[in-house]
PyMOL Python script that loads the backbone (N, CA, C, O; Angstrom):
from pymol import cmd

cmd.read_pdbstr("""\
ATOM      1  N   MET A   1      25.641 -26.622  60.304  1.00  0.00           N
ATOM      2  CA  MET A   1      26.195 -27.962  60.361  1.00  0.00           C
ATOM      3  C   MET A   1      25.461 -28.736  61.450  1.00  0.00           C
ATOM      4  O   MET A   1      25.360 -28.277  62.588  1.00  0.00           O
ATOM      5  N   ASN A   2      24.958 -29.894  61.099  1.00  0.00           N
ATOM      6  CA  ASN A   2      24.269 -30.751  62.061  1.00  0.00           C
ATOM      7  C   ASN A   2      25.220 -31.788  62.650  1.00  0.00           C
ATOM      8  O   ASN A   2      26.165 -32.230  61.997  1.00  0.00           O
ATOM      9  N   VAL A   3      24.951 -32.163  63.894  1.00  0.00           N
ATOM     10  CA  VAL A   3      25.761 -33.162  64.583  1.00  0.00           C
ATOM     11  C   VAL A   3      24.876 -34.152  65.311  1.00  0.00           C
ATOM     12  O   VAL A   3      23.701 -33.897  65.576  1.00  0.00           O
ATOM     13  N   SER A   4      25.470 -35.280  65.623  1.00  0.00           N
ATOM     14  CA  SER A   4      24.874 -36.300  66.475  1.00  0.00           C
ATOM     15  C   SER A   4      25.835 -36.492  67.637  1.00  0.00           C
ATOM     16  O   SER A   4      27.038 -36.651  67.431  1.00  0.00           O
ATOM     17  N   VAL A   5      25.313 -36.477  68.849  1.00  0.00           N
ATOM     18  CA  VAL A   5      26.152 -36.621  70.036  1.00  0.00           C
ATOM     19  C   VAL A   5      25.612 -37.769  70.875  1.00  0.00           C
ATOM     20  O   VAL A   5      24.421 -37.821  71.181  1.00  0.00           O
ATOM     21  N   GLU A   6      26.493 -38.683  71.241  1.00  0.00           N
ATOM     22  CA  GLU A   6      26.112 -39.769  72.138  1.00  0.00           C
ATOM     23  C   GLU A   6      26.735 -39.489  73.494  1.00  0.00           C
ATOM     24  O   GLU A   6      27.938 -39.252  73.603  1.00  0.00           O
ATOM     25  N   LEU A   7      25.897 -39.519  74.531  1.00  0.00           N
ATOM     26  CA  LEU A   7      26.334 -39.229  75.890  1.00  0.00           C
ATOM     27  C   LEU A   7      26.096 -40.429  76.794  1.00  0.00           C
ATOM     28  O   LEU A   7      25.029 -41.041  76.767  1.00  0.00           O
ATOM     29  N   THR A   8      27.094 -40.753  77.585  1.00  0.00           N
ATOM     30  CA  THR A   8      26.924 -41.723  78.659  1.00  0.00           C
ATOM     31  C   THR A   8      27.332 -41.011  79.938  1.00  0.00           C
ATOM     32  O   THR A   8      28.512 -40.743  80.162  1.00  0.00           O
ATOM     33  N   PHE A   9      26.351 -40.709  80.771  1.00  0.00           N
ATOM     34  CA  PHE A   9      26.539 -39.936  81.995  1.00  0.00           C
ATOM     35  C   PHE A   9      26.575 -40.899  83.167  1.00  0.00           C
ATOM     36  O   PHE A   9      25.640 -41.676  83.361  1.00  0.00           O
ATOM     37  N   SER A  10      27.651 -40.855  83.953  1.00  0.00           N
ATOM     38  CA  SER A  10      27.843 -41.816  85.041  1.00  0.00           C
ATOM     39  C   SER A  10      28.243 -41.118  86.338  1.00  0.00           C
ATOM     40  O   SER A  10      29.435 -40.967  86.607  1.00  0.00           O
ATOM     41  N   PRO A  11      27.275 -40.690  87.146  1.00  0.00           N
ATOM     42  CA  PRO A  11      27.622 -40.180  88.473  1.00  0.00           C
ATOM     43  C   PRO A  11      28.214 -41.317  89.312  1.00  0.00           C
ATOM     44  O   PRO A  11      27.661 -42.416  89.345  1.00  0.00           O
ATOM     45  N   LEU A  12      29.304 -41.063  89.968  1.00  0.00           N
ATOM     46  CA  LEU A  12      29.985 -42.091  90.758  1.00  0.00           C
ATOM     47  C   LEU A  12      29.631 -41.935  92.235  1.00  0.00           C
ATOM     48  O   LEU A  12      30.478 -41.626  93.073  1.00  0.00           O
ATOM     49  N   GLN A  13      28.348 -42.160  92.523  1.00  0.00           N
ATOM     50  CA  GLN A  13      27.859 -42.050  93.889  1.00  0.00           C
ATOM     51  C   GLN A  13      26.580 -42.860  94.005  1.00  0.00           C
ATOM     52  O   GLN A  13      25.993 -43.255  92.998  1.00  0.00           O
ATOM     53  N   ASP A  14      26.150 -43.106  95.228  1.00  0.00           N
ATOM     54  CA  ASP A  14      25.011 -43.989  95.475  1.00  0.00           C
ATOM     55  C   ASP A  14      23.703 -43.506  94.857  1.00  0.00           C
ATOM     56  O   ASP A  14      22.907 -44.328  94.401  1.00  0.00           O
ATOM     57  N   ASP A  15      23.462 -42.219  94.828  1.00  0.00           N
ATOM     58  CA  ASP A  15      22.197 -41.698  94.291  1.00  0.00           C
ATOM     59  C   ASP A  15      22.311 -41.324  92.808  1.00  0.00           C
ATOM     60  O   ASP A  15      21.785 -40.297  92.379  1.00  0.00           O
ATOM     61  N   PHE A  16      22.997 -42.159  92.036  1.00  0.00           N
ATOM     62  CA  PHE A  16      23.274 -41.863  90.637  1.00  0.00           C
ATOM     63  C   PHE A  16      22.018 -41.735  89.778  1.00  0.00           C
ATOM     64  O   PHE A  16      21.981 -40.913  88.863  1.00  0.00           O
ATOM     65  N   GLU A  17      20.983 -42.543  90.061  1.00  0.00           N
ATOM     66  CA  GLU A  17      19.778 -42.530  89.217  1.00  0.00           C
ATOM     67  C   GLU A  17      19.125 -41.150  89.189  1.00  0.00           C
ATOM     68  O   GLU A  17      18.725 -40.672  88.127  1.00  0.00           O
ATOM     69  N   GLU A  18      19.019 -40.529  90.320  1.00  0.00           N
ATOM     70  CA  GLU A  18      18.409 -39.194  90.419  1.00  0.00           C
ATOM     71  C   GLU A  18      19.124 -38.204  89.497  1.00  0.00           C
ATOM     72  O   GLU A  18      18.474 -37.413  88.813  1.00  0.00           O
ATOM     73  N   HIS A  19      20.458 -38.246  89.478  1.00  0.00           N
ATOM     74  CA  HIS A  19      21.242 -37.323  88.658  1.00  0.00           C
ATOM     75  C   HIS A  19      21.060 -37.601  87.171  1.00  0.00           C
ATOM     76  O   HIS A  19      20.950 -36.669  86.375  1.00  0.00           O
ATOM     77  N   ILE A  20      21.026 -38.858  86.797  1.00  0.00           N
ATOM     78  CA  ILE A  20      20.831 -39.221  85.388  1.00  0.00           C
ATOM     79  C   ILE A  20      19.441 -38.787  84.922  1.00  0.00           C
ATOM     80  O   ILE A  20      19.304 -38.207  83.845  1.00  0.00           O
ATOM     81  N   ILE A  21      18.429 -39.058  85.710  1.00  0.00           N
ATOM     82  CA  ILE A  21      17.055 -38.698  85.351  1.00  0.00           C
ATOM     83  C   ILE A  21      16.926 -37.184  85.189  1.00  0.00           C
ATOM     84  O   ILE A  21      16.327 -36.718  84.220  1.00  0.00           O
ATOM     85  N   ASN A  22      17.474 -36.421  86.115  1.00  0.00           N
ATOM     86  CA  ASN A  22      17.403 -34.960  86.011  1.00  0.00           C
ATOM     87  C   ASN A  22      18.118 -34.445  84.769  1.00  0.00           C
ATOM     88  O   ASN A  22      17.627 -33.531  84.107  1.00  0.00           O
ATOM     89  N   PHE A  23      19.264 -35.016  84.449  1.00  0.00           N
ATOM     90  CA  PHE A  23      20.037 -34.617  83.268  1.00  0.00           C
ATOM     91  C   PHE A  23      19.225 -34.883  81.993  1.00  0.00           C
ATOM     92  O   PHE A  23      19.136 -34.014  81.125  1.00  0.00           O
ATOM     93  N   ILE A  24      18.642 -36.063  81.877  1.00  0.00           N
ATOM     94  CA  ILE A  24      17.866 -36.412  80.692  1.00  0.00           C
ATOM     95  C   ILE A  24      16.615 -35.540  80.581  1.00  0.00           C
ATOM     96  O   ILE A  24      16.269 -35.106  79.482  1.00  0.00           O
ATOM     97  N   LYS A  25      15.938 -35.278  81.688  1.00  0.00           N
ATOM     98  CA  LYS A  25      14.744 -34.421  81.653  1.00  0.00           C
ATOM     99  C   LYS A  25      15.073 -33.022  81.134  1.00  0.00           C
ATOM    100  O   LYS A  25      14.294 -32.436  80.383  1.00  0.00           O
ATOM    101  N   LYS A  26      16.209 -32.497  81.529  1.00  0.00           N
ATOM    102  CA  LYS A  26      16.603 -31.173  81.041  1.00  0.00           C
ATOM    103  C   LYS A  26      16.910 -31.210  79.548  1.00  0.00           C
ATOM    104  O   LYS A  26      16.596 -30.259  78.833  1.00  0.00           O
ATOM    105  N   LEU A  27      17.516 -32.284  79.072  1.00  0.00           N
ATOM    106  CA  LEU A  27      17.776 -32.398  77.637  1.00  0.00           C
ATOM    107  C   LEU A  27      16.468 -32.493  76.850  1.00  0.00           C
ATOM    108  O   LEU A  27      16.361 -31.939  75.756  1.00  0.00           O
ATOM    109  N   ARG A  28      15.485 -33.186  77.397  1.00  0.00           N
ATOM    110  CA  ARG A  28      14.198 -33.372  76.711  1.00  0.00           C
ATOM    111  C   ARG A  28      13.494 -32.052  76.416  1.00  0.00           C
ATOM    112  O   ARG A  28      12.815 -31.943  75.395  1.00  0.00           O
ATOM    113  N   VAL A  29      13.631 -31.062  77.264  1.00  0.00           N
ATOM    114  CA  VAL A  29      12.924 -29.792  77.061  1.00  0.00           C
ATOM    115  C   VAL A  29      13.731 -28.794  76.218  1.00  0.00           C
ATOM    116  O   VAL A  29      13.353 -27.626  76.126  1.00  0.00           O
ATOM    117  N   SER A  30      14.816 -29.229  75.614  1.00  0.00           N
ATOM    118  CA  SER A  30      15.713 -28.339  74.875  1.00  0.00           C
ATOM    119  C   SER A  30      15.271 -28.069  73.440  1.00  0.00           C
ATOM    120  O   SER A  30      15.890 -27.251  72.759  1.00  0.00           O
ATOM    121  N   ASN A  31      14.217 -28.734  72.958  1.00  0.00           N
ATOM    122  CA  ASN A  31      13.774 -28.647  71.563  1.00  0.00           C
ATOM    123  C   ASN A  31      14.756 -29.269  70.583  1.00  0.00           C
ATOM    124  O   ASN A  31      14.656 -29.040  69.378  1.00  0.00           O
ATOM    125  N   LEU A  32      15.698 -30.046  71.082  1.00  0.00           N
ATOM    126  CA  LEU A  32      16.576 -30.837  70.224  1.00  0.00           C
ATOM    127  C   LEU A  32      15.961 -32.224  70.091  1.00  0.00           C
ATOM    128  O   LEU A  32      15.098 -32.598  70.885  1.00  0.00           O
ATOM    129  N   THR A  33      16.397 -32.987  69.096  1.00  0.00           N
ATOM    130  CA  THR A  33      15.943 -34.370  68.962  1.00  0.00           C
ATOM    131  C   THR A  33      16.745 -35.210  69.932  1.00  0.00           C
ATOM    132  O   THR A  33      17.975 -35.200  69.896  1.00  0.00           O
ATOM    133  N   ILE A  34      16.053 -35.941  70.805  1.00  0.00           N
ATOM    134  CA  ILE A  34      16.689 -36.761  71.835  1.00  0.00           C
ATOM    135  C   ILE A  34      16.206 -38.201  71.677  1.00  0.00           C
ATOM    136  O   ILE A  34      15.004 -38.449  71.587  1.00  0.00           O
ATOM    137  N   LEU A  35      17.132 -39.137  71.644  1.00  0.00           N
ATOM    138  CA  LEU A  35      16.810 -40.567  71.663  1.00  0.00           C
ATOM    139  C   LEU A  35      17.516 -41.173  72.865  1.00  0.00           C
ATOM    140  O   LEU A  35      18.667 -40.846  73.150  1.00  0.00           O
ATOM    141  N   GLU A  36      16.825 -42.049  73.560  1.00  0.00           N
ATOM    142  CA  GLU A  36      17.384 -42.661  74.767  1.00  0.00           C
ATOM    143  C   GLU A  36      17.369 -44.174  74.650  1.00  0.00           C
ATOM    144  O   GLU A  36      16.483 -44.754  74.024  1.00  0.00           O
ATOM    145  N   ASN A  37      18.353 -44.796  75.254  1.00  0.00           N
ATOM    146  CA  ASN A  37      18.360 -46.247  75.418  1.00  0.00           C
ATOM    147  C   ASN A  37      18.986 -46.534  76.782  1.00  0.00           C
ATOM    148  O   ASN A  37      19.440 -45.602  77.447  1.00  0.00           O
ATOM    149  N   PRO A  38      19.025 -47.782  77.216  1.00  0.00           N
ATOM    150  CA  PRO A  38      19.540 -48.069  78.567  1.00  0.00           C
ATOM    151  C   PRO A  38      21.008 -47.697  78.794  1.00  0.00           C
ATOM    152  O   PRO A  38      21.431 -47.553  79.941  1.00  0.00           O
ATOM    153  N   LEU A  39      21.786 -47.540  77.727  1.00  0.00           N
ATOM    154  CA  LEU A  39      23.213 -47.283  77.895  1.00  0.00           C
ATOM    155  C   LEU A  39      23.645 -45.857  77.605  1.00  0.00           C
ATOM    156  O   LEU A  39      24.698 -45.423  78.071  1.00  0.00           O
ATOM    157  N   SER A  40      22.839 -45.116  76.835  1.00  0.00           N
ATOM    158  CA  SER A  40      23.257 -43.767  76.475  1.00  0.00           C
ATOM    159  C   SER A  40      22.070 -42.925  76.034  1.00  0.00           C
ATOM    160  O   SER A  40      20.951 -43.411  75.877  1.00  0.00           O
ATOM    161  N   THR A  41      22.357 -41.655  75.843  1.00  0.00           N
ATOM    162  CA  THR A  41      21.375 -40.702  75.329  1.00  0.00           C
ATOM    163  C   THR A  41      21.995 -40.050  74.108  1.00  0.00           C
ATOM    164  O   THR A  41      23.151 -39.628  74.143  1.00  0.00           O
ATOM    165  N   GLN A  42      21.228 -39.966  73.023  1.00  0.00           N
ATOM    166  CA  GLN A  42      21.717 -39.325  71.813  1.00  0.00           C
ATOM    167  C   GLN A  42      20.996 -37.996  71.637  1.00  0.00           C
ATOM    168  O   GLN A  42      19.792 -37.885  71.868  1.00  0.00           O
ATOM    169  N   VAL A  43      21.765 -36.986  71.219  1.00  0.00           N
ATOM    170  CA  VAL A  43      21.244 -35.646  70.990  1.00  0.00           C
ATOM    171  C   VAL A  43      21.586 -35.280  69.547  1.00  0.00           C
ATOM    172  O   VAL A  43      22.717 -35.473  69.101  1.00  0.00           O
ATOM    173  N   PHE A  44      20.595 -34.747  68.817  1.00  0.00           N
ATOM    174  CA  PHE A  44      20.776 -34.421  67.403  1.00  0.00           C
ATOM    175  C   PHE A  44      20.329 -32.995  67.146  1.00  0.00           C
ATOM    176  O   PHE A  44      19.319 -32.547  67.689  1.00  0.00           O
ATOM    177  N   GLY A  45      21.077 -32.285  66.322  1.00  0.00           N
ATOM    178  CA  GLY A  45      20.667 -30.932  65.971  1.00  0.00           C
ATOM    179  C   GLY A  45      21.801 -30.121  65.414  1.00  0.00           C
ATOM    180  O   GLY A  45      22.880 -30.634  65.119  1.00  0.00           O
ATOM    181  N   GLU A  46      21.530 -28.824  65.276  1.00  0.00           N
ATOM    182  CA  GLU A  46      22.519 -27.893  64.751  1.00  0.00           C
ATOM    183  C   GLU A  46      23.643 -27.745  65.778  1.00  0.00           C
ATOM    184  O   GLU A  46      23.386 -27.603  66.973  1.00  0.00           O
ATOM    185  N   TYR A  47      24.880 -27.779  65.306  1.00  0.00           N
ATOM    186  CA  TYR A  47      26.062 -27.832  66.159  1.00  0.00           C
ATOM    187  C   TYR A  47      26.038 -26.800  67.290  1.00  0.00           C
ATOM    188  O   TYR A  47      26.189 -27.157  68.458  1.00  0.00           O
ATOM    189  N   HIS A  48      25.849 -25.535  66.948  1.00  0.00           N
ATOM    190  CA  HIS A  48      25.931 -24.487  67.974  1.00  0.00           C
ATOM    191  C   HIS A  48      24.830 -24.624  69.020  1.00  0.00           C
ATOM    192  O   HIS A  48      25.070 -24.386  70.203  1.00  0.00           O
ATOM    193  N   LYS A  49      23.635 -25.003  68.600  1.00  0.00           N
ATOM    194  CA  LYS A  49      22.527 -25.184  69.550  1.00  0.00           C
ATOM    195  C   LYS A  49      22.793 -26.383  70.463  1.00  0.00           C
ATOM    196  O   LYS A  49      22.602 -26.296  71.676  1.00  0.00           O
ATOM    197  N   VAL A  50      23.234 -27.505  69.879  1.00  0.00           N
ATOM    198  CA  VAL A  50      23.545 -28.701  70.672  1.00  0.00           C
ATOM    199  C   VAL A  50      24.616 -28.376  71.704  1.00  0.00           C
ATOM    200  O   VAL A  50      24.464 -28.706  72.881  1.00  0.00           O
ATOM    201  N   MET A  51      25.694 -27.736  71.275  1.00  0.00           N
ATOM    202  CA  MET A  51      26.799 -27.447  72.180  1.00  0.00           C
ATOM    203  C   MET A  51      26.411 -26.435  73.255  1.00  0.00           C
ATOM    204  O   MET A  51      26.877 -26.520  74.392  1.00  0.00           O
ATOM    205  N   GLN A  52      25.561 -25.483  72.895  1.00  0.00           N
ATOM    206  CA  GLN A  52      25.079 -24.512  73.881  1.00  0.00           C
ATOM    207  C   GLN A  52      24.288 -25.216  74.982  1.00  0.00           C
ATOM    208  O   GLN A  52      24.510 -24.969  76.167  1.00  0.00           O
ATOM    209  N   VAL A  53      23.368 -26.090  74.587  1.00  0.00           N
ATOM    210  CA  VAL A  53      22.560 -26.836  75.560  1.00  0.00           C
ATOM    211  C   VAL A  53      23.454 -27.746  76.401  1.00  0.00           C
ATOM    212  O   VAL A  53      23.344 -27.760  77.627  1.00  0.00           O
ATOM    213  N   LEU A  54      24.335 -28.503  75.753  1.00  0.00           N
ATOM    214  CA  LEU A  54      25.194 -29.432  76.490  1.00  0.00           C
ATOM    215  C   LEU A  54      26.123 -28.699  77.445  1.00  0.00           C
ATOM    216  O   LEU A  54      26.347 -29.166  78.562  1.00  0.00           O
ATOM    217  N   ASN A  55      26.662 -27.577  77.035  1.00  0.00           N
ATOM    218  CA  ASN A  55      27.556 -26.805  77.900  1.00  0.00           C
ATOM    219  C   ASN A  55      26.852 -26.422  79.201  1.00  0.00           C
ATOM    220  O   ASN A  55      27.420 -26.564  80.284  1.00  0.00           O
ATOM    221  N   ILE A  56      25.639 -25.945  79.095  1.00  0.00           N
ATOM    222  CA  ILE A  56      24.868 -25.541  80.284  1.00  0.00           C
ATOM    223  C   ILE A  56      24.492 -26.752  81.129  1.00  0.00           C
ATOM    224  O   ILE A  56      24.708 -26.755  82.341  1.00  0.00           O
ATOM    225  N   GLU A  57      23.932 -27.781  80.498  1.00  0.00           N
ATOM    226  CA  GLU A  57      23.400 -28.919  81.260  1.00  0.00           C
ATOM    227  C   GLU A  57      24.491 -29.801  81.852  1.00  0.00           C
ATOM    228  O   GLU A  57      24.307 -30.350  82.937  1.00  0.00           O
ATOM    229  N   ILE A  58      25.608 -29.948  81.177  1.00  0.00           N
ATOM    230  CA  ILE A  58      26.716 -30.724  81.749  1.00  0.00           C
ATOM    231  C   ILE A  58      27.289 -29.996  82.959  1.00  0.00           C
ATOM    232  O   ILE A  58      27.545 -30.614  83.992  1.00  0.00           O
ATOM    233  N   GLU A  59      27.489 -28.701  82.838  1.00  0.00           N
ATOM    234  CA  GLU A  59      28.010 -27.938  83.979  1.00  0.00           C
ATOM    235  C   GLU A  59      27.057 -28.013  85.173  1.00  0.00           C
ATOM    236  O   GLU A  59      27.494 -28.209  86.307  1.00  0.00           O
ATOM    237  N   THR A  60      25.765 -27.858  84.918  1.00  0.00           N
ATOM    238  CA  THR A  60      24.771 -27.943  85.988  1.00  0.00           C
ATOM    239  C   THR A  60      24.804 -29.319  86.650  1.00  0.00           C
ATOM    240  O   THR A  60      24.805 -29.425  87.876  1.00  0.00           O
ATOM    241  N   ALA A  61      24.831 -30.370  85.831  1.00  0.00           N
ATOM    242  CA  ALA A  61      24.846 -31.740  86.364  1.00  0.00           C
ATOM    243  C   ALA A  61      26.097 -31.993  87.203  1.00  0.00           C
ATOM    244  O   ALA A  61      26.022 -32.616  88.262  1.00  0.00           O
ATOM    245  N   PHE A  62      27.241 -31.511  86.731  1.00  0.00           N
ATOM    246  CA  PHE A  62      28.482 -31.705  87.480  1.00  0.00           C
ATOM    247  C   PHE A  62      28.459 -30.939  88.807  1.00  0.00           C
ATOM    248  O   PHE A  62      28.992 -31.420  89.807  1.00  0.00           O
ATOM    249  N   GLU A  63      27.852 -29.767  88.821  1.00  0.00           N
ATOM    250  CA  GLU A  63      27.784 -28.996  90.057  1.00  0.00           C
ATOM    251  C   GLU A  63      26.902 -29.670  91.105  1.00  0.00           C
ATOM    252  O   GLU A  63      27.100 -29.467  92.303  1.00  0.00           O
ATOM    253  N   LEU A  64      25.925 -30.473  90.661  1.00  0.00           N
ATOM    254  CA  LEU A  64      24.976 -31.107  91.581  1.00  0.00           C
ATOM    255  C   LEU A  64      25.437 -32.461  92.114  1.00  0.00           C
ATOM    256  O   LEU A  64      24.740 -33.067  92.927  1.00  0.00           O
ATOM    257  N   MET A  65      26.592 -32.943  91.675  1.00  0.00           N
ATOM    258  CA  MET A  65      27.069 -34.235  92.165  1.00  0.00           C
ATOM    259  C   MET A  65      28.490 -34.102  92.690  1.00  0.00           C
ATOM    260  O   MET A  65      29.205 -33.149  92.381  1.00  0.00           O
ATOM    261  N   ASP A  66      28.879 -35.094  93.500  1.00  0.00           N
ATOM    262  CA  ASP A  66      30.218 -35.074  94.076  1.00  0.00           C
ATOM    263  C   ASP A  66      31.269 -35.529  93.074  1.00  0.00           C
ATOM    264  O   ASP A  66      32.278 -34.854  92.872  1.00  0.00           O
ATOM    265  N   LYS A  67      31.026 -36.687  92.443  1.00  0.00           N
ATOM    266  CA  LYS A  67      31.980 -37.274  91.500  1.00  0.00           C
ATOM    267  C   LYS A  67      31.208 -37.881  90.346  1.00  0.00           C
ATOM    268  O   LYS A  67      30.095 -38.376  90.522  1.00  0.00           O
ATOM    269  N   GLY A  68      31.797 -37.840  89.176  1.00  0.00           N
ATOM    270  CA  GLY A  68      31.130 -38.445  88.033  1.00  0.00           C
ATOM    271  C   GLY A  68      31.947 -38.289  86.778  1.00  0.00           C
ATOM    272  O   GLY A  68      32.976 -37.613  86.754  1.00  0.00           O
ATOM    273  N   LEU A  69      31.464 -38.934  85.733  1.00  0.00           N
ATOM    274  CA  LEU A  69      32.124 -38.817  84.447  1.00  0.00           C
ATOM    275  C   LEU A  69      31.078 -38.817  83.343  1.00  0.00           C
ATOM    276  O   LEU A  69      29.952 -39.279  83.524  1.00  0.00           O
ATOM    277  N   LEU A  70      31.479 -38.292  82.204  1.00  0.00           N
ATOM    278  CA  LEU A  70      30.602 -38.221  81.055  1.00  0.00           C
ATOM    279  C   LEU A  70      31.423 -38.579  79.821  1.00  0.00           C
ATOM    280  O   LEU A  70      32.430 -37.936  79.524  1.00  0.00           O
ATOM    281  N   HIS A  71      30.979 -39.612  79.105  1.00  0.00           N
ATOM    282  CA  HIS A  71      31.593 -39.987  77.834  1.00  0.00           C
ATOM    283  C   HIS A  71      30.778 -39.327  76.741  1.00  0.00           C
ATOM    284  O   HIS A  71      29.548 -39.380  76.760  1.00  0.00           O
ATOM    285  N   MET A  72      31.464 -38.698  75.775  1.00  0.00           N
ATOM    286  CA  MET A  72      30.764 -38.025  74.700  1.00  0.00           C
ATOM    287  C   MET A  72      31.416 -38.376  73.365  1.00  0.00           C
ATOM    288  O   MET A  72      32.637 -38.318  73.215  1.00  0.00           O
ATOM    289  N   LYS A  73      30.569 -38.743  72.395  1.00  0.00           N
ATOM    290  CA  LYS A  73      31.018 -38.973  71.023  1.00  0.00           C
ATOM    291  C   LYS A  73      30.252 -37.999  70.145  1.00  0.00           C
ATOM    292  O   LYS A  73      29.043 -37.835  70.306  1.00  0.00           O
ATOM    293  N   ILE A  74      30.952 -37.349  69.213  1.00  0.00           N
ATOM    294  CA  ILE A  74      30.315 -36.395  68.315  1.00  0.00           C
ATOM    295  C   ILE A  74      30.570 -36.830  66.877  1.00  0.00           C
ATOM    296  O   ILE A  74      31.704 -37.103  66.485  1.00  0.00           O
ATOM    297  N   VAL A  75      29.494 -36.888  66.104  1.00  0.00           N
ATOM    298  CA  VAL A  75      29.576 -37.237  64.687  1.00  0.00           C
ATOM    299  C   VAL A  75      29.092 -36.033  63.891  1.00  0.00           C
ATOM    300  O   VAL A  75      28.070 -35.432  64.223  1.00  0.00           O
ATOM    301  N   LYS A  76      29.822 -35.684  62.848  1.00  0.00           N
ATOM    302  CA  LYS A  76      29.451 -34.515  62.048  1.00  0.00           C
ATOM    303  C   LYS A  76      28.402 -34.883  60.995  1.00  0.00           C
ATOM    304  O   LYS A  76      28.682 -34.871  59.796  1.00  0.00           O
ATOM    305  N   THR A  77      27.224 -35.202  61.445  1.00  0.00           N
ATOM    306  CA  THR A  77      26.054 -35.450  60.614  1.00  0.00           C
ATOM    307  C   THR A  77      24.886 -35.751  61.540  1.00  0.00           C
ATOM    308  O   THR A  77      25.089 -36.131  62.693  1.00  0.00           O
ATOM    309  N   ASP A  78      23.689 -35.588  61.054  1.00  0.00           N
ATOM    310  CA  ASP A  78      22.509 -35.921  61.841  1.00  0.00           C
ATOM    311  C   ASP A  78      22.138 -37.363  61.537  1.00  0.00           C
ATOM    312  O   ASP A  78      21.686 -37.677  60.435  1.00  0.00           O
ATOM    313  N   ARG A  79      22.330 -38.236  62.514  1.00  0.00           N
ATOM    314  CA  ARG A  79      22.067 -39.673  62.349  1.00  0.00           C
ATOM    315  C   ARG A  79      20.767 -40.089  63.035  1.00  0.00           C
ATOM    316  O   ARG A  79      20.569 -41.273  63.307  1.00  0.00           O
ATOM    317  N   SER A  80      19.882 -39.137  63.318  1.00  0.00           N
ATOM    318  CA  SER A  80      18.657 -39.450  64.059  1.00  0.00           C
ATOM    319  C   SER A  80      17.705 -40.365  63.302  1.00  0.00           C
ATOM    320  O   SER A  80      16.841 -40.996  63.911  1.00  0.00           O
ATOM    321  N   ASP A  81      17.850 -40.445  61.985  1.00  0.00           N
ATOM    322  CA  ASP A  81      16.959 -41.316  61.204  1.00  0.00           C
ATOM    323  C   ASP A  81      17.619 -42.632  60.818  1.00  0.00           C
ATOM    324  O   ASP A  81      17.111 -43.340  59.949  1.00  0.00           O
ATOM    325  N   TYR A  82      18.747 -42.975  61.449  1.00  0.00           N
ATOM    326  CA  TYR A  82      19.472 -44.213  61.136  1.00  0.00           C
ATOM    327  C   TYR A  82      18.625 -45.447  61.433  1.00  0.00           C
ATOM    328  O   TYR A  82      18.023 -45.560  62.500  1.00  0.00           O
ATOM    329  N   GLU A  83      18.588 -46.348  60.492  1.00  0.00           N
ATOM    330  CA  GLU A  83      17.961 -47.651  60.675  1.00  0.00           C
ATOM    331  C   GLU A  83      18.916 -48.713  60.164  1.00  0.00           C
ATOM    332  O   GLU A  83      19.381 -48.619  59.028  1.00  0.00           O
ATOM    333  N   PRO A  84      19.222 -49.718  60.966  1.00  0.00           N
ATOM    334  CA  PRO A  84      20.125 -50.777  60.496  1.00  0.00           C
ATOM    335  C   PRO A  84      19.489 -51.575  59.356  1.00  0.00           C
ATOM    336  O   PRO A  84      18.279 -51.800  59.329  1.00  0.00           O
ATOM    337  N   HIS A  85      20.325 -51.990  58.431  1.00  0.00           N
ATOM    338  CA  HIS A  85      19.850 -52.748  57.265  1.00  0.00           C
ATOM    339  C   HIS A  85      20.413 -54.162  57.281  1.00  0.00           C
ATOM    340  O   HIS A  85      20.952 -54.627  56.276  1.00  0.00           O
ATOM    341  N   PHE A  86      20.294 -54.833  58.384  1.00  0.00           N
ATOM    342  CA  PHE A  86      20.757 -56.227  58.481  1.00  0.00           C
ATOM    343  C   PHE A  86      19.800 -57.044  59.297  1.00  0.00           C
ATOM    344  O   PHE A  86      20.019 -58.240  59.491  1.00  0.00           O
TER     345      PHE A  86
END
""", "prot")
cmd.dss("prot")
cmd.show_as("cartoon", "prot")
cmd.util.cbc("prot")
cmd.orient("prot")
């Protein structure tokens, strides 16, 4: 089963950029399909692989910061090839 996950990672501290950049860099080397925009990062792939990577990287990111939050949306389909038709 393939999924699409949208993540918005928000460290609540002054050095937030460093934490976001490190989190995204780790996702990039996961061999999953990653799309980025200024507001979120999308991860696409097989459910178990996506969740395995996210479980490790979210825990690591949370351990490296004092306070923060992560918004996550999961769609049960691979939407990596979505193109708007309007």
